[in-house]
Residue, then its C-alpha position, 0 to 999 in steps of 0.5 A: x350273452x344269450x342268442x337273440x330270439x330273432x336273427x336278421x341277415x341281409x343277403x343282397x336285396x333279401x332280408x332273412x329274418x329267422x326265429x331263433x328259439x329252436x329248443x322250444x320249436x320257435x314258440x312265439x312269446x312276446x319277446x319274439x313278437x316284438x323282435x320280429x316287429x323290429x326286424x321287419x321295421x328294419x327291413x322296410x326302412x332299408x331301401x336296398x331290401x326288396x324282399x323279406x324272408x321269414x324262417x325258423x331255426x331248427x327242425x320246426x318253423x313254429x309250434x305256435x304261441x308260447x303257452x308253457x315254456x320258461x320264456x313265457x312272458x305274458x305278464x311283461x310290458x313291451x313298447x307297443x307298436x300296434x297301439x290299438x289298445x292300452x297296456x295289458x299289464x295294468x288291467x285284469x280279467x277279460x280286459x287284460x287278455x283282450x288288450x294283449x291279444x289285440x296288440x301282439x296277435x291281431x294287431x301285429x299280424x295285420x300290420x305285418x300283412x300290410x308291409x309294402x315289401x313282398x314277404x316269403x315264409x320258409x316253412x319246415x316241420x311244425x307250423x301250428x296255430x300261431x305259427x299259421x298266423x306267422x306264415x299267413x301274413x306272408x305273401x308266398x309260402x315255400x314249404x319243405x316236404x316234411x312240413x305239417x300244419x294244424x290249428x287245434x285250438x277248438x280243443x280249447x273250446x276256441x273257434x280258431x287262432x286270433x288272426x282268423x284267415x282260415x276261410x280265405x286261405x284254405x277255403x270254407x270246406x277245408x277251413x271247417x275240416x281243419x278246425x272241426x278235427x284239430x288234426x294235422x294236415x300235410x304239406x301236400x294237402x296244404x298245396x292242394x288247398x292252395x295255402x302253400x305255393x311251393x314244396x321243396x326238399x328239406x335240404x334245399x328249403x333255404x336255398x330255394x326260398x332265397x332264389x325265389x326271393x332274388x327273382x322277385x327282387x328283380x322287379x321294380x320295388x314300387x310295382x311290387x308294393x302296389x301289386x301287393x296292396x292291390x291283392x290285399x285290397x281285393x282280399x279285404x273286399x272279400x270280407x277278410x278284415x271284417x270277418x276277422x274282427x267278428x271272429x276275434x270277438x268270438x275268440x275272446x268270448x270263448x276265453x271268458x267262457x273257459x275262465x268261468x267254467x273250467x280251470x283256466x281260460x285255455x280250457x285246461x289245455x297245455x302245450x303237450x295236450x294240444x300237441x298229442x291230441x292233434x296226432x293221427 
């Protein structure tokens, strides 16, 4: 039997959810997205789980959305959980893309952000584009000293990934720099901008993340849920949710423009060109 694309492990009051496509730098296809959703649901429904840790197997946390591996499954249908639009596989053109991305990207990420248990992202190596979305829905980010980040999708002519949290997570000036250049930024820069909570040696990443999770888990569960909701509500009052809605429309306008003026809706870019273009 093949390895699961997401592994789930309980360590006392901590649920460790691990993306498991290391040969593809944990590129996020739909199978992984729905498996993550299953794992998070399992953790939420387990009353003994106080904190959830999201990690990536191998050298890299996540290279982002799967736009070119043999496991790319953009045309497959899964049991929809976000249920914010209809099944994309029965549709065509912009309708198909809008339906899929409303479900597996924006819809899923918003639901995960609202999970009533603290979530910690444990990030090493690459955290690119869609990988940022996975880290950003978490409440705390612990990163190794070899971690690096980027959202290079402006190279596709698209104004940023679907879960557009950039101005709130990075601040407006840093968000513009990250988007305008498409370049990688280091974990030290991410820490300076306030995106990352803690930077630890690579060899200690898992252990240090679990220790933090265990520390948080000693707090009352309902208190943690209310504190998380309070901060999320404050962030939404700062415009996060409405801003994200407005940019999602621009994101799909850009896809449609690409489809009309270039070879495909990604502006002729692929995983290799996106990777190589962002290196300094």
